[in-house]
N, C-alpha and C positions, 0 to 999 in steps of 0.2 A: 610199161611198168614202173611201180612207182617204187622206191627207194626212201626208206624213211630212216633217221638215222637220229639219237637221241644226242642232243649239244650239252656239254658241259663247260665252264657251271651251268649250274639252272638258272634259269631267268630270275633276274633280283627280284625279289615280294617288296622291295620298297616301292618300285616300278608301277607294277600289277596293284597294290595294296596301300599303299601311300606310308602314313607312320598309323593307321588304323589295321592292325592285322586281324581283328575281329569283322571286320568287311567283308560279308559272306555274298553281296550282291555284284561282286566286281568282277569283270571277265576283261582278258586280253585281246582274244578272238572269239568272236561269236555267229558262225555260221547260222543260215536260217535254216529251220524244219518245217517243212509242208508236207501235209497230209488231205490229198483229197480222197474223199471217199464216194466211189460211184456203185451202183447196184449190181456190177459184174466185177470189178475190180477196185483196189484202193493205191493209189499212186503216189510214194515217199519222193519227195523233193528237199534238197540238201542243195543249198545256195550259199554264197559270200557275198549277193547282193541283196540292199534292200530293196524293198517293193517298191521304187521312185524310176522312172524311166531312166532320168539321166543317168545311174549305177549300169541300166542296162545296155543303154545307148552307148554312152560316153568313156565309161570306166572298164578295164578290163577285169572279169570277174569266173568263179567256177561254177558250174551246175553241175547235178547228179539224178538222176532220176531215175526211177523201175516200177513196173507196173506188178502187182501181185493177185494174181486169182483169186476169185471168192472159194469158199470150201462150201461142199455139199451140205454140212453140218459143222459149228466152232468145234478148234479143238485147243484146251485148254494147257496139255501140256506143254504145246510148244512156246508158252509166255512164260514159262519155267525150265528149260531146257540150259544146259552149262554148255561154254565153251570146249567143243573136243575134234579138235585138228579141221578136217575137212568139213565137219558137220554145221551147218550156219544156226547161229544162235540169235540172228537179226531179229527175229519177235520179241524174244527176251528183254533185248538190249532196249528195242522201240518202247515196250511197253512200261519199265523200268522208267526209260527217261521221262516218257509221259508223265508217269505214274507220280514223280518225285514232281511234275508241275502241280497236276491238278487236284491232289489228293485232300487238299483241305479246302475242295470246293465241290461239295457232293452232286451237284448239279450237275458235273463234268464227268462224274466217274464212269459215266455208261460208255465211255471210249475203250476203258481194258475190255468190254465186252464186245464192241464192235472188232476192235484187233484180233480177237481169237475167230472170225467169221470168214478171215482171209490166210492164203498158203504163202508164207515166207521164207519156203523149204528152196527153191529157186534164186535167192538175193545174190548178186553179182559183188557183193563186196561184204563188209562186217564192219557193222556202224559201232563208231567212236562215241559215246556218247558222255560229255562230261557235264557236270552243272558245277557252275562258278562256287569256288571256296578255297578252302587248305583241306587236304586231306592227305591220308600216307597208306600204304598200302595194307590190304585185309592181311594179318597172323596168317601164320597155316593152321592153328587150333581152329581158324572159323569153318575148316573145313570138317563136313561132317564122320570122313574114318578119322581123324585126329580126337575126337572126344566123346565117340560112341565107348560106353562102359563093357567091360568084358561081356556082361548079362546080353547088356541090349545087341551087341554085335551079333548074337546068337539066335536072340528074335528077330533083329531085321533079316536073316540068311533064312529063317525058318518060314516067316510069313512076308518072303519078297517084300519086305518096307522099300518106298522110292522116297528118297531126300530130294526136296527142290530147293533148298537153301537154308541159308543161316540169317538169324537177324542180333544185333547184340541190343541189349537192354537192361535193364536194371532191377531190383527189389526194392521198395519201397513199405514204410510203416513198421521198421525196426524199430524204431524210439517208441512205438505206442505199446509194442510187445512186450519187451524187453524189462522194461523201466518204468513198472506199475509199482507204486509201494506196498500194494496187498500181495503181490508175488512172492518177494524176501530171496528170490534170485533162483528158486527153480526152476522158469522156463527157462534159464542160462545154464544151468547145469545139465540139464536134460538136451539141451543143442549140443551143446560140449559133446556129450556121451556118445550121441548120432553122429555127429561130425567124425569125431574119432575111429567109427565102427566104419565108414563110410570108404567103399574105395574109390582112389584115385588114378586116372589116367596118366599117359606121358606126360603130360602138358599142367598137370596137378589140378585139375577139375573132376568135380564129382558130380553125379547125378542126382537132380531135385525131382520130384514129382510136381506136376502144374494141374491142378485141379480147382473146378468151375464151382463157385459158390454161390448160390442162390438163396441164399437165407439171409443177404445184407441188403436192406430197402434202399442205402444212400446208393447203391449201386448194383445195378440189375446182370452187369456185367462181368462182375468181380470173379478175379483167379488167384486162388490161392497157391502159395509158393511150399511146400511141405519137404520135411527131411525127416528121412525113413533110413530103416534097410529092405531095400528094394527085394533083397531073398525071402524077407517074412515080413511082406505089407500088409498092414492094416491100417487104418486112422489113426484108431483109438494109441495106435504103439507110434507115431511121430509128433513130430512140433514143427508149428508153423514158422516158417522164417518170418513170411511177410506177405508180399501183393505181389502183382504185376502193376505198374503204371496203369492207371484209370486210362489213358490215352492210346494205350497198348492194349488193353482190356478191351476196349471197345473193340477192337478190330478182329482179334484172339477168337473170343468169346462166340459170336455168331457164326464165323468159319469153322468152329469145331463143333458148335449145338449143330450144325446140318450136316456134319462128319463131310466135309468135303476135303480137311486137311486134319493131321494130327500136329500136335505140338510138343516137343520135348524141351526142359531146361538143365544145364551144367553151371555152376557156382563153381567159385573159388573159396575151400574152406574155413582156410586162413582167412581171409579177408571178411567172410561172413561173422567169423567169431570177434575178432578185434572193432566191426562197426557195432555188433550187438552190445558189445561190452564196454562200448563207448569209447575206446582208444582212438579212433578214426572219425571223421567227420565226411568221411565220402560213403559212396555209394558201392552197394554190393554188385557188382555185375552179374548178368545173366545171361549165357549164350542159350539162344533159344533157336530149334531145329526144327525147320517144317519138312512134313512127308504127306502124302498120298493121304487122305482119309477115305472111309470105307464105300463113301457115296462120287469120288471124285470122277470117275468115269462116267458118271451121270449130270454132271453139272449144267451141261446145257439144257437138258429136260427139266433140273429142280430150282433151279439159280434165279432170283426173285429180285425187283430193281432195289428194295432192300439191302440185298448183299455185296451190292457192285460198289457202296462205298470202303463196305470192308475188304475188297478183294483190293480195290485200288491200294490201299493202304498198304495193305501185305505187301506188293510187287513194287512199290513204292522204299519200303523199308529194307528188302533182302539186298545184303551185301552182294557187289557188284563191285569190279575193278574200275575207278571211273578215270579218264582223261587217261595222261602220262603212263598209268599202272595199267590201263587196257590196252595201252600200243606195245608198251613191254610186253604183254599177255602176248597177244598177237604174236610178236614177233620173236619170242623165244619160242613159238610153235610152230609156226609157217615160215619157213625156208626159202 
């Protein structure tokens, strides 16, 4: 049995990062992950040794490995499973870590699809995947049950909507929409009225509408962010706050268009107004929630190679607890 204790004070950051706290590529300890794909199984190896003879023959190191059997058909649900006590989330942690390394290399995105072909439910341990950098724990409002509006909670229960995770992003393009000389402040007034009517949840966020915008020649993947009265929504009776960032819309749109996933968004109304009025130059935060789409159960038969980079970006962007926060998550649940 391995007993893990968090030590305080925390490891001095000056040792890990020197004077450059922005250096995101430095880590203090870096075990090696090796994934070997075979026809009937996938072997995952985690070792503290480099792949050089001296470290294996002359230096004491540690190694862990396990073989995972191939499934009869791919299972994509396992790539998004949450940590729930004895239930293993090994596949979700593995695909998240690999996705964070390869999401900017489209030719390697096929690995996400390959992992779905193997069964990780019998994992003999919990994967703690830590990406070098400075991190803080995910706040509780990034959990779906904290951010749903009353209307969406009712809809979720009635439609059996299954949330898969959350992504923290932003809204862009506000300065171009609310500071046009020809507008005379009419859009700002309308935005203020709509935000005043919106219902806020216990953490001060309100739901917005994410709408595919296919009539923008410069960006075929554009996604508009609309503010409206959700109980009486019609597109003519709404105000466009802005857009999803292009690098986010690039993967949201294909996954939404295919029906694999659904996306919903939440903003802080006061923050949105301040940015729209020009009172601050900060970004408008957007908390985006991901749930199963109508075609999620059919992904294995519908997914094409062109969809894999988008799927890879999604699993890489989903909020998960890294490093010490992951250890704390495990420690608080498994006694």
